[in-house]
C-alpha positions in Angstrom: -10.3 -26.2 -5.1 -12.9 -25.0 -2.9 -12.5 -23.7 0.8 -15.6 -24.3 2.8 -17.0 -23.7 6.2 -15.9 -19.9 6.5 -17.6 -17.0 7.2 -17.0 -15.4 3.9 -16.5 -11.2 3.3 -19.0 -9.9 0.9 -17.3 -6.8 0.3 -20.6 -4.8 -1.4 -22.6 -5.6 1.5 -19.7 -5.0 4.2 -21.1 -8.1 5.7 -19.9 -12.2 6.3 -22.0 -15.2 5.1 -21.4 -18.4 5.8 -20.4 -20.4 2.6 -17.7 -21.7 0.6 -15.6 -20.2 -2.8 -14.4 -22.6 -5.2 -11.4 -21.6 -7.8 -9.9 -22.8 -10.6 -6.7 -21.7 -12.4 -6.4 -19.1 -10.1 -9.8 -18.0 -10.8 -12.7 -17.7 -8.2 -15.8 -19.4 -10.1 -18.3 -19.7 -7.4 -19.6 -18.1 -4.2 -22.0 -21.5 -2.9 -23.3 -22.9 0.3 -21.4 -25.7 -0.5 -20.9 -27.6 2.6 -17.8 -29.9 1.8 -14.7 -29.0 -0.2 -10.7 -29.4 -0.1 -9.8 -27.0 2.9 -12.3 -26.8 5.8 -12.0 -23.2 7.3 -13.4 -24.5 10.6 -15.6 -21.2 10.8 -12.6 -19.1 10.3 -12.9 -15.2 8.3 -12.3 -15.6 4.7 -11.0 -12.3 3.3 -9.9 -10.7 0.0 -6.1 -11.0 0.0 -4.6 -7.9 1.7 -3.1 -5.4 -0.8 0.2 -3.0 0.1 0.6 0.1 -2.2 3.5 1.2 -0.6 6.3 -0.6 0.6 10.6 -0.5 0.0 10.9 -4.2 0.9 11.2 -6.8 3.6 13.4 -9.4 5.1 16.8 -8.0 4.6 15.7 -6.6 1.1 15.4 -3.2 -0.3 13.8 -2.9 -3.5 15.9 -0.2 -4.9 19.0 -2.3 -4.8 18.3 -5.7 -4.6 18.6 -8.5 -7.5 15.2 -9.9 -8.4 16.3 -13.3 -6.9 16.5 -11.6 -3.6 13.3 -9.3 -4.2 11.4 -12.6 -4.7 13.0 -14.1 -1.4 11.1 -10.8 -0.1 7.7 -11.2 -1.5 7.8 -14.7 0.4 7.5 -13.0 3.5 4.6 -10.7 2.5 2.5 -13.8 1.3 2.8 -15.2 5.0 1.8 -11.7 6.2 -1.7 -12.4 3.8 -0.7 -9.9 1.5 -1.6 -11.0 -1.8 -1.0 -7.9 -4.0 2.0 -5.9 -3.7 3.3 -2.3 -5.2 6.9 -1.9 -4.6 8.1 1.3 -3.7 11.0 3.0 -5.8 12.1 6.5 -3.9 14.6 9.2 -4.8 17.7 8.3 -6.4 19.4 9.0 -9.3 17.3 8.5 -12.7 19.1 5.3 -13.7 18.8 3.7 -10.6 14.9 4.3 -10.2 14.8 2.7 -14.2 17.0 -0.3 -12.8 15.0 -0.7 -9.6 12.1 -1.0 -11.5 13.4 -3.3 -14.1 14.8 -5.5 -11.0 11.1 -5.3 -9.7 9.6 -6.3 -13.2 11.9 -9.4 -13.7 11.2 -11.3 -10.7 9.8 -14.3 -10.5 6.7 -14.9 -7.7 3.4 -16.2 -6.3 2.9 -12.8 -5.1 0.7 -10.2 -7.2 2.7 -7.5 -8.1 0.3 -5.1 -10.3 2.2 -2.2 -10.4 5.2 -0.1 -9.0 4.8 3.0 -7.0 7.2 5.8 -7.6 7.5 7.4 -4.5 10.1 10.5 -4.9 12.1 12.2 -6.8 9.2 14.5 -7.4 8.5 15.9 -3.8 9.1 18.8 -2.0 12.4 19.5 -0.2 10.3 21.5 2.5 9.0 18.2 3.4 11.7 16.0 2.5 11.0 13.3 5.1 13.9 10.7 5.0 14.8 11.5 1.2 17.6 12.5 -0.4 17.1 16.6 -0.8 20.0 16.6 -3.3 18.7 14.1 -5.3 15.0 15.6 -5.8 14.2 16.6 -9.2 12.3 19.2 -10.9 8.7 18.0 -12.2 10.0 16.8 -16.1 6.5 15.7 -18.2 8.8 14.1 -20.6 10.4 11.7 -17.0 7.0 11.0 -16.3 6.3 9.4 -19.5 9.3 7.3 -19.6 9.0 6.1 -16.3 5.4 5.3 -16.9 6.6 3.1 -20.1 9.2 1.8 -17.9 6.3 0.5 -15.6 4.4 -0.7 -18.3 2.7 -3.3 -18.6 2.2 -2.9 -14.8 0.0 0.0 -13.3 2.2 2.9 -12.0 1.2 5.0 -9.1 3.4 8.2 -8.2 3.7 10.3 -5.1 3.9 13.8 -6.1 4.0 17.5 -4.3 1.5 19.5 -6.4 2.7 22.9 -4.9 5.8 22.7 -7.0 6.6 24.5 -10.4 5.0 22.6 -13.5 3.1 19.8 -10.6 -0.4 20.7 -13.0 0.9 19.5 -15.9 3.3 16.7 -14.7 0.0 15.5 -12.9 -1.8 15.4 -16.2 0.9 13.7 -18.0 1.0 11.0 -15.7 -2.9 10.3 -15.5 -3.0 10.5 -19.3 -0.3 7.6 -19.7 -2.5 5.5 -17.3 -1.2 6.3 -14.1 -2.4 7.5 -10.4 -1.2 9.8 -8.4 -1.1 10.3 -4.8 -0.4 14.1 -3.0 2.9 13.2 -0.5 6.0 14.8 1.2 4.3 18.3 0.1 4.1 21.5 1.9 0.8 22.4 -0.6 -1.9 24.6 1.2 -5.5 22.9 2.0 -6.4 24.7 -1.6 -3.6 23.2 -3.6 -4.1 20.0 -2.8 -8.2 20.1 -3.3 -7.0 21.8 -7.0 -4.8 18.6 -7.3 -7.5 16.4 -6.7 -9.7 18.3 -9.3 -6.9 17.4 -11.9 -7.4 13.8 -10.9 -5.1 13.3 -8.1 -6.3 10.5 -5.8 -4.9 9.7 -2.7 -2.6 11.2 -0.1 0.6 9.6 0.6 1.4 8.2 4.6 -0.9 10.8 5.6 0.2 13.4 8.7 4.0 12.2 7.8 6.1 14.4 5.3 2.9 16.6 4.7 2.1 20.5 5.9 -0.1 19.6 9.4 -3.6 21.0 10.3 -4.7 23.6 11.7 -7.3 25.5 12.6 -7.0 28.3 10.4 -5.4 26.5 7.2 -5.9 22.7 7.1 -3.2 22.0 5.1 -2.3 18.7 3.3 -3.1 16.9 6.1 -6.9 18.7 6.3 -7.1 17.9 3.0 -6.5 14.2 3.3 -9.4 13.8 6.0 -11.8 15.6 3.8 -12.8 12.3 2.5 -12.6 13.4 -1.1 -9.8 11.0 -2.0 -8.0 8.0 -0.4 -5.6 8.6 2.8 -3.2 6.3 3.4 -2.0 5.6 6.8 1.0 3.8 8.4 -0.8 1.7 11.4 2.0 0.9 13.5 0.9 3.4 16.3 4.5 5.3 15.8 4.0 7.4 12.5 0.3 8.2 13.8 -0.5 8.2 17.4 -3.5 5.9 18.2 -5.9 8.9 18.9 -5.0 10.5 16.2 -5.7 7.1 14.2 -9.4 6.8 15.7 -9.6 10.5 14.6 -8.5 10.0 11.3 -10.7 6.9 10.5 -13.8 9.0 11.8 -13.1 11.7 9.3 -12.1 10.1 6.6 -15.0 7.1 6.7 -13.9 3.4 6.1 -14.3 3.8 2.6 -11.4 6.2 1.7 -8.7 4.8 4.8 -6.1 2.8 3.3 -3.7 0.9 5.4 -0.1 0.8 4.1 3.3 -0.5 5.7 6.2 1.4 4.2 7.9 -1.2 5.3 11.8 -1.5 4.3 14.5 -4.0 4.6 14.1 -4.3 8.2 10.7 -5.6 8.6 10.6 -9.5 9.8 14.4 -8.6 11.1 16.2 -8.3 14.2 17.0 -4.6 15.6 20.4 -3.1 13.5 22.0 -1.2 10.9 20.0 -1.3 7.5 19.6 0.6 4.3 17.3 2.4 2.5 18.2 3.3 -1.2 21.3 3.8 0.1 20.5 5.5 3.2 21.9 4.3 6.6 18.8 3.4 9.0 19.4 2.5 12.7 16.3 0.3 14.0 15.8 0.1 17.5 12.6 -1.6 19.4 11.5 -1.8 16.0 11.3 2.0 14.9 13.6 3.0 12.0 15.5 6.4 12.0 18.2 7.6 10.2 21.2 9.5 11.1 19.4 12.7 10.7 17.1 11.5 13.5 13.9 11.2 10.5 11.9 8.2 10.6 12.6 6.0 7.8 9.7 4.1 7.2 8.6 1.1 9.3 8.8 -2.4 10.2 5.4 -3.3 10.0 3.0 -5.1 7.8 -0.7 -4.8 6.4 -2.0 -7.6 8.5 -0.6 -5.6 11.9 -1.7 -2.7 10.5 -5.1 -3.7 10.1 -5.6 -5.1 13.6 -4.1 -1.9 15.0 -7.2 -0.3 13.2 -9.3 -2.7 14.5 -8.5 -2.6 17.9 -8.0 1.4 18.3 -11.4 2.8 16.6 -13.4 0.0 18.1 -15.0 0.0 14.3 -16.9 -3.1 13.2 -14.5 -5.7 11.4 -16.6 -6.2 8.4 -16.1 -1.6 8.0 -12.1 -2.3 8.7 -11.1 -4.9 6.3 -12.0 -2.4 3.1 -8.8 -0.2 4.7 -6.7 -3.5 3.7 -8.6 -4.7 0.4 -11.2 -2.7 -1.6 -10.1 0.8 -1.1 -6.1 0.0 -1.6 -7.2 -1.9 -4.9 -9.4 1.1 -6.2 -7.0 3.5 -5.4 -4.5 2.3 -7.5 -6.9 0.6 -10.3 -6.8 -2.9 -9.7 -10.2 -3.4 -8.2 -11.7 -5.2 -11.5 -8.9 -8.3 -11.0 -8.5 -8.3 -6.9 -9.5 -7.1 -3.3 -12.7 -8.4 -3.3 -14.2 -11.4 -3.2 -16.7 -12.1 -6.4 -16.5 -14.6 -9.3 -14.4 -13.9 -11.5 -11.4 -11.8 -10.3 -8.0 -13.6 -8.9 -8.1 -16.2 -6.4 -6.5 -14.1 -3.8 -8.0 -14.7 -0.1 -6.8 -15.0 3.5 -7.9 -17.4 6.1 -7.8 -15.5 10.0 -9.3 -15.7 13.3 -8.8 -11.8 13.4 -5.6 -12.4 15.3 -3.3 -14.6 13.1 -3.0 -15.3 8.9 -4.6 -19.0 8.6 -3.8 -19.3 5.5 -2.8 -17.3 2.0 -4.6 -18.0 -1.6 -2.4 -16.0 -4.3 -3.3 -16.4 -7.7 -5.4 -19.8 -6.5 -1.8 -21.1 -4.9 -2.0 -22.3 -1.4 0.6 -20.8 1.0 0.1 -22.5 4.8 1.7 -20.3 7.6 
């Protein structure tokens, strides 16, 4: 199979070139200047498949409570938005419910690449819970860290942890020892505490600015540490969780190689306004904005492609730079860049065709999904 007459994205050099991409058995085999093939891109942009490392559901499906068959239907919507790799989130809940959700996700048959699972809670701060149920937050038991990474294996595990909590150093070290990546989030940690956590091996900040200690001129806080550029910083680019000017400032601070677009989507994504549930918590969605009964923002209804467009239009940065934030950057953050995140021979055939405004076609493991 070959897609030709495309503007093919070169991740390493951050530029586009006219050419074609061939793939067989789900793997990219060649990038060339061939002028014919199976699919004429008609000059559209051919990007690596988009990657969402932080999502709770979509299309009426909440990953914490859904059966594999329903999860599979939800994943089809991600593909239509150009997402070819997803790390479904499990969140604060009784331990047995977290393990059950992990099993359901792992047992889902799908054309999307579920390369890992993101555990967002219950190992977070009572001071910065966001919409997480404080009564279900748990101490940082290293044995649980080991058991959960084992439950997620052989998929990758990514954890959100508040590093100021008692026992956090050993908890983070244990997660890393067993192959997980760790992000700082739902945290009241000070700047120095965050930097210490990065020294321990944490790689990212979870939905920057939301549910974390604020940036102040005498105490940069968790948010200030996220803007330091030392680690990947996730942002929900729906222009509601973080305003457009702050998105622009943040992008300039972190640089294009550390900024990561996430959706943090919930079951209400791709659905009309109404009442939905996030891990059993009621969420009211009005005008596309999700708020729980306590008035806290409870995830989003956006998708990665729309977030990428918002970032591009807000920052007016070169498109070649912005593409990294939804492809190579998240892949590197969670440790899957060896298999996806760029268009290169030997990597998975995960790609999208776009005119910058619409996803025209998605390729996931070599399978063509037309919109």
